[in-house]
N, C-alpha and C positions, 0 to 999 in steps of 0.2 A: 308283428309284434304280437308278444303274449297276453292274453286278457285279464283284466285284472279279478280277482275272485274277492267277493265280498264276506268276511267273516266274523264273528265275535271272536272275542278274545280265549273264551272257553274253549271254540273250537278249535281255533289253532292250536291250544294248549296240546290237548287230546289228539291232533295229528303229530305236535312234535314228539310226544310221548309215545306214537305206536312207530314214528319211525324210529326212534330212538331204540325201539322193544328189538323190532325187525332187524337194525344194525347190528345192534350188540347182542340179541340173546340167537334170535331167530338164524339166523346166519351160520352162528357157530353149532346148533342143535342138527340143524342141516348137512353140515360140513361133515361132524359125526356120524348123521346117519350115511350117509353115500360113503363113507368111510366103512362101516360096519358091512353096508350093503356090497360092498366090492370086495370083501375078503369071502365073501360065500362063492367066490368063483365066478363061472362063463357069464359077463355082462350080457351077451347075446340074450340068455332067457332067462333074467332076473329083475322079477318084476319089482321085488323093493327097490333095486335102483333106478330102475325107470321114474319109479312113483317118487322116489327123492329127486330127482333131477328135473322131475315136472313141477314138484313143488319149489322147487328152488327157482326155478323161472319164473313162477307166480310170484313168489317173494321179491324178488328182482324187479319185476315189474311194478310192484305195490312201490317197492321204494323210491323207483323213477316218480310215479305218479305223483305221490306225497313230497317229494323233492319238488317238482314243478308246481305244487300248489301250493306249500308253504313259498317259494319262490315269489309267487305270482301274489300272493294274498293281502289283503287291504284291511285292516283292522278297522273296523267299525266304533265311531269315537262315540260311545253312549253318552257321555255329559253333554253331545251338540245333539243330539237326536232328541227331533221334534216329536211329539204325538200328536201333532194338527192334521198329520196325513200319514197314510201304511207307506212303511220303508220297511227296509231290511233292518232286523232289531226291534221292529214293535211287535207286541201282542196284540193281536186284533179278535175281536166277538162278532161274527155275522148270522146271519140268520138269512136261508134260503126262502124265497117267496112260496106263501102257501104253506110252509111248515110252521111249528108251534116250538121245535128246540134250537136253540142257538148254538153254534160250533165255535169255538174259539182256538187259532193257530199261533204259532210265532212264526213271522217271517223271517228267513232264515234265506243264506247265499246255496247257491246248489249242491256244496258239500257237504253242510250240513245237515238237508234234510232228510227227514225221516216222518214220514207222514203216521206212523203208526204212534208215533209219542208227540204227535200235533205241532210237528216243525214242516211246514211247507215251505219251497223254494219260491222265491222271487222270480224264478222262471218258470215254476209252473203253470197249467192254465188260470187257476184260482188266485195263486200268486202275483203272478204279472197283472191278470185284472183288477184285483185290488191296490196295485200302486200306486198312491198318490189319494187316493180315494178319502175323503176326509169322512166324521161321523154324519151319518143321515144320507149319505150318497150311494147310489146304485152300482154294483159291478156287475156286468153280463159278460158271462162265462161259455165257450163254444167250449164243448166235453168234446175229447175224440170221437164220443159215439156221434157227434153230429148234432147232438142234444144242445138247447142253449138254457142254460140257469142264470137267474138273475136272484144275485146275494146284494142285503144291506147293512151295510157297517155300523155297527151298533155300538162299539165302542174300540178307542185304541190306546193301549200304554206301553209303557216301557216292559219288554221282554226280559221274561224272568232269569237268561241264559246266566 
């Protein structure tokens, strides 16, 4: 049985839009590129053809991946979301022990994770350690480097997704 994938309505919509684009626009563009490359003659030495076919394979893989993710998506019902504890769909403010600066993250499902934009997965080391914690509680995180870091939860609000 496929694993459920938690995601926000915005995340699901973005995936559906990407899927639609790949199926309706990008497939046609690639078909045209392949047709054009074929017209250049011998396919055994045609790098344009090889590149277009490789790109087509990547696009088809992405389409399959998106279809599977969308099929297994479970929307987070933000109206039922509690801010008593950290969960997928919450925005959390934390501070590492010994540091002055607080950090803020949206806790999201793995398909929406984007650490550079402050969105961490509930399956990441920090996200996983924070799950279920309340304001004032500490989360111990074992980093891939082997170092342990302790964070204190300062605030939990609804995510701005």
